[in-house]
TILUM-417909 format. One record per residue (C-alpha): x, y, z; residue in one letter. Coordinates in steps of 0.25 Angstrom, whole numbers, padded with zeros to 4 digits, always signed. Example, Ala and Ser with C-alpha at 12.3 -4.5 7.8 and 13.67 -1.06 7.14 Angstrom:
BEGIN
+0049-0018+0031a +0055-0004+0029s 
//
This chain:
BEGIN
+0014-0063+0027m +0024-0056+0036p +0029-0042+0032r +0044-0043+0030l +0053-0031+0035p +0057-0021+0024s +0071-0024+0025s +0068-0039+0021v +0058-0035+0010r +0069-0027+0003i +0078-0038+0001w +0068-0050+0000l +0064-0048-0015f +0078-0046-0020p +0083-0058-0012a +0072-0067-0017l +0074-0062-0031g +0089-0065-0031l +0086-0079-0024t +0076-0082-0035l +0086-0078-0046c +0097-0086-0040f +0089-0098-0039a +0084-0097-0053a +0098-0095-0058w +0103-0107-0050r +0092-0116-0055s +0090-0112-0069y +0102-0103-0073s +0099-0091-0082w +0085-0095-0086p +0081-0096-0071g +0087-0083-0068l +0080-0076-0079a +0067-0082-0075l +0069-0078-0060a +0073-0064-0065a +0060-0063-0074s +0051-0068-0062m +0057-0057-0053l +0056-0046-0063s +0041-0050-0066f +0038-0050-0051w +0044-0036-0050v +0036-0031-0062l +0023-0037-0056l +0026-0029-0043q +0029-0016-0051f +0016-0018-0059t +0008-0020-0046r +0013-0008-0040l +0011+0001-0052m -0003-0004-0053r -0006+0000-0039l +0000+0014-0040l -0008+0016-0053r -0021+0012-0046t -0018+0021-0034v -0013+0033-0042a -0027+0034-0049d -0034+0036-0036r -0036+0048-0027p -0024+0051-0018l -0026+0045-0003a -0041+0043-0005q -0047+0030+0001v -0062+0026+0002p -0061+0023+0017d -0049+0025+0025a -0055+0018+0037r -0058+0005+0029a -0044+0006+0023l -0036+0007+0036q -0039-0008+0041p -0034-0013+0028k -0020-0008+0030l -0010-0017+0037n +0003-0013+0043k +0014-0017+0033g +0006-0016+0021m +0014-0011+0009a +0010+0003+0003m +0005-0004-0010g -0005-0012-0002e -0010+0000+0005v -0011+0007-0009l -0019-0004-0014r -0029-0003-0002l -0030+0012-0003t -0031+0013-0018g -0024+0026-0018c -0011+0033-0014l -0010+0039+0000g -0007+0053+0003r +0007+0054+0009r +0007+0060+0023r +0022+0058+0026s +0034+0065+0021p +0040+0060+0007e +0050+0049+0009d +0047+0048+0024a +0046+0035+0031q +0035+0031+0036p +0026+0036+0025e +0011+0040+0028t +0000+0040+0018f -0014+0045+0020e -0027+0040+0013w -0041+0047+0016s -0055+0044+0014d -0068+0053+0011d -0072+0051+0026q -0061+0059+0031g -0052+0047+0036f -0037+0046+0032a -0029+0033+0033l -0014+0036+0036l -0004+0025+0032a +0010+0025+0036t +0020+0017+0028f +0035+0014+0031k +0043+0008+0020n +0031+0006+0012g +0023-0002+0022r +0011+0002+0031l +0014+0005+0045t +0002+0012+0050t -0012+0016+0045s -0022+0025+0053a -0035+0032+0050i -0036+0047+0053h -0047+0057+0051g -0062+0057+0054t -0075+0057+0047r -0076+0070+0039s -0091+0071+0040a -0098+0068+0053d -0108+0056+0052v -0119+0063+0060s -0118+0075+0050a -0120+0066+0038a -0133+0060+0044a -0146+0068+0040p -0152+0076+0052a -0166+0071+0057p -0177+0080+0052t -0187+0078+0063g -0198+0073+0055r -0206+0061+0058t 
//
């Protein structure tokens, strides 16, 4: 599905809601308008509940810690909403940009020393990049040969 520009998205839901209410009122008078208004309010409550469940889930997890930042980065697509990114990461990111500045930059890190930097503009992902190196050298983790045969 194509992403709509933010200027269109802002006006799309209210326009569709008013159109639904007008059509329901013209077709069924006051009972139709009441049904359309209750359907719209139910949809808004579902979206609110979904958001609150997501925030409750990510609030219970450590800040900005993911199991593997390198495995997470290919799953991120340009234009993803912040809620979708939070579902993938499972936790809140550490803010790296000034408060209330656009674009916003958040960081998630893993235990191997890699960090995922994600940049959002108006709540949508614009860029994501991996930074950092492995904290421990792989050759140092391997046991040294003893020389015995």
